[in-house]
C-alpha positions in Angstrom: 0.2 0.0 -0.1 2.9 2.4 0.7 3.7 2.4 -3.2 0.2 3.1 -4.2 0.3 6.1 -1.5 3.2 7.5 -2.5 2.1 7.3 -6.2 -1.0 9.2 -5.5 1.0 11.9 -3.3 3.1 12.3 -6.0 0.6 12.9 -8.7 -1.3 15.0 -6.4 1.5 17.5 -6.0 2.5 17.4 -9.9 -1.1 17.9 -10.6 -1.3 20.9 -8.2 2.0 22.4 -9.4 0.9 21.7 -13.2 -2.2 23.6 -12.3 -0.7 26.8 -10.7 1.8 27.1 -13.2 -0.8 26.9 -16.1 -3.1 29.4 -14.4 0.0 31.6 -14.3 0.7 31.2 -17.7 -3.0 31.8 -19.1 -3.0 35.3 -17.3 0.4 36.0 -19.0 -1.1 35.3 -22.4 -4.2 36.8 -21.8 -2.2 40.1 -20.7 -0.3 39.7 -23.8 -2.9 39.7 -26.1 -5.0 42.5 -24.2 -2.6 44.6 -22.3 -5.2 44.8 -19.5 -4.7 42.8 -16.0 -8.5 43.2 -15.4 -9.3 41.5 -18.9 -6.9 39.4 -18.5 -8.4 37.9 -14.9 -11.8 38.1 -16.3 -11.1 36.2 -19.2 -9.2 33.6 -16.8 -12.4 33.1 -14.7 -15.0 33.0 -17.3 -12.6 30.4 -19.2 -12.9 28.1 -15.6 -16.3 29.2 -14.8 -17.5 25.5 -14.7 -14.6 24.3 -12.2 -15.1 27.5 -10.0 -18.8 27.0 -9.5 -18.2 23.2 -8.8 -15.6 24.2 -6.1 -17.4 26.7 -4.4 -20.9 25.0 -4.6 -19.0 22.2 -3.1 -17.9 24.5 -0.2 -21.4 25.5 0.4 -23.3 22.4 -0.1 -21.1 20.4 2.5 -21.3 23.5 5.2 -25.1 23.0 4.8 -25.2 19.4 4.6 -22.8 19.7 8.2 -25.2 22.2 9.8 -22.8 25.0 9.5 -24.1 28.5 8.7 -23.4 29.9 5.2 -23.5 33.5 3.7 -22.7 34.8 0.3 -21.6 32.8 -2.8 -19.6 34.9 -5.0 -18.4 33.8 -8.5 -16.3 36.8 -9.4 -12.4 37.2 -9.5 -10.9 39.2 -6.6 -7.6 39.7 -4.8 -7.3 38.7 -1.2 -4.0 38.9 1.0 -2.3 39.2 -2.8 -3.5 36.3 -4.2 -6.1 35.4 -6.8 -9.3 34.3 -6.0 -11.6 33.6 -8.7 -14.9 33.2 -5.9 -15.5 32.9 -2.5 -18.4 31.1 -0.2 -19.2 32.6 3.6 -18.9 29.8 5.9 -19.1 30.4 9.5 -16.6 29.5 12.2 -17.0 25.9 13.4 -15.0 23.1 14.7 -11.8 22.0 13.0 -13.2 18.5 11.8 -16.2 19.8 9.9 -13.9 22.6 8.9 -11.6 20.1 7.3 -14.4 18.8 5.6 -15.8 21.8 4.0 -12.4 22.6 3.1 -11.6 19.2 1.2 -15.2 19.1 -0.4 -13.8 20.7 -3.6 -11.1 18.2 -3.8 -13.3 15.1 -3.1 -16.2 16.4 -5.6 -13.6 17.6 -8.1 -11.7 14.3 -8.1 -15.0 12.2 -8.3 -16.1 14.5 -11.3 -12.8 13.8 -13.0 -13.5 10.1 -12.7 -16.7 10.2 -13.8 -15.8 12.1 -17.2 -12.7 9.8 -17.7 -15.1 6.7 -17.0 -17.7 7.6 -18.8 -16.8 10.5 -21.3 -13.5 9.0 -22.4 -14.8 5.4 -21.5 -11.6 4.3 -19.8 -11.7 1.5 -17.5 -9.2 3.0 -15.1 -8.8 0.4 -12.9 -7.3 -1.8 -15.6 -4.7 0.7 -16.8 -1.4 -0.1 -16.8 2.1 1.2 -17.8 2.1 -0.4 -20.9 -1.6 0.0 -21.9 -2.0 3.3 -20.6 -1.1 5.6 -23.8 -2.8 3.4 -26.2 -6.1 3.1 -24.2 -6.3 6.8 -24.0 -5.1 7.4 -27.7 -7.7 4.7 -28.9 -10.7 6.4 -27.0 -9.9 10.0 -27.9 -9.8 8.6 -31.7 -13.4 7.1 -31.1 -14.6 10.6 -30.0 -16.2 13.0 -32.4 -14.5 16.3 -32.4 -16.9 18.5 -30.6 -17.4 16.0 -27.6 -13.7 15.6 -27.3 -13.5 19.2 -27.1 -16.3 19.4 -24.2 -14.8 16.6 -22.3 -11.1 18.2 -22.6 -12.2 21.7 -21.6 -14.1 19.9 -18.5 -11.1 18.2 -17.4 -9.3 21.4 -17.6 -11.7 23.7 -16.0 -12.2 21.2 -12.9 -8.7 19.9 -12.3 -7.3 23.5 -12.1 -10.1 24.9 -9.6 -9.8 21.7 -7.1 -7.3 23.2 -5.1 -7.4 27.1 -5.9 -5.9 28.2 -2.6 -3.2 26.7 0.1 -6.0 26.2 2.4 -8.1 24.0 0.1 -4.6 21.7 -0.2 -3.7 21.7 3.3 -7.6 20.5 4.4 -7.5 18.0 1.3 -3.8 16.8 2.6 -4.9 16.5 6.3 -6.4 12.9 5.8 -3.5 11.6 4.1 -1.4 13.1 7.3 -4.1 11.4 9.7 -3.3 8.0 7.7 0.3 8.0 7.8 0.1 8.5 11.4 -2.2 5.5 11.6 -0.2 3.5 9.6 3.2 4.6 12.0 1.1 3.3 15.2 0.1 0.1 13.5 3.7 -0.3 12.6 5.3 0.5 15.9 2.6 -1.4 17.9 3.4 -4.3 15.4 -0.3 -4.7 14.5 -1.2 -6.0 11.3 -3.7 -4.2 9.1 -6.6 -6.5 7.8 -6.1 -7.8 4.3 -9.4 -6.8 2.8 -8.9 -3.4 4.0 -5.0 -3.1 3.0 -6.3 -4.3 -0.6 -8.9 -1.5 -0.7 -7.0 1.2 0.5 -4.5 0.1 -2.4 -6.9 -0.3 -5.1 -7.9 3.2 -3.9 -5.0 5.1 -4.0 -3.8 3.8 -7.5 -6.9 4.5 -9.1 -6.4 8.4 -7.7 -3.1 8.0 -8.9 -4.1 7.0 -12.2 -7.1 10.0 -12.7 -4.4 12.5 -11.6 -1.8 11.1 -14.1 -4.4 11.5 -17.0 -5.5 15.1 -15.7 -1.7 15.8 -15.6 -1.4 14.7 -19.1 -4.0 17.2 -20.7 -2.6 19.8 -18.2 0.9 19.5 -19.7 -0.3 19.5 -23.3 -1.4 23.2 -22.7 1.3 24.1 -20.8 3.9 23.3 -22.7 2.8 25.4 -25.6 2.2 28.5 -23.4 5.7 28.6 -21.9 6.9 28.8 -25.4 4.8 31.8 -26.1 5.4 33.5 -23.0 9.5 33.0 -23.1 
């Protein structure tokens, strides 16, 4: 399980880094085209609007489910502490447990949405992908799609994956369960306890599936990021 957990953390970190780099390069590209920071930010906002909506709505919906009072939902780009925010959701102060769940909600809903897009949209059997079948299956799925559905799927992957963790607090909230899992595994190791085989297998498969989802999404991100880097040199 440790190998699958490592792959999950590695692909998650790479996706996070690629997302922030891609957003920065998009803003630079839009600025070069318009010569206006305001227009560049607004163009980025509308480009990422489906992901922004899913992100903020996930915060609100989770807070309501956990009976935490919510306030205004804003879908408007603004700067907070020098950082670009594409939206915001007002959530009342609550206990750390519920606050963590609310903070991690966009990551969880975003990951689930990415899975559904890849599984249903591209018809990929994510659980059966291997290193040798990885690229052939993707190319085969893409070739079978008409151009417009493929562009729609590509756009949704881009929009959702690049808004799952739009702030450091979101990433910290999503990473807290991983830290807790590592603490639990360390406790079992120190106490010489054996994790039941079915639980171990389930977690191993889950982390491998998540690593596969993030790897596929990362590939899509890089196909956009590399040309933008060349343009902005």
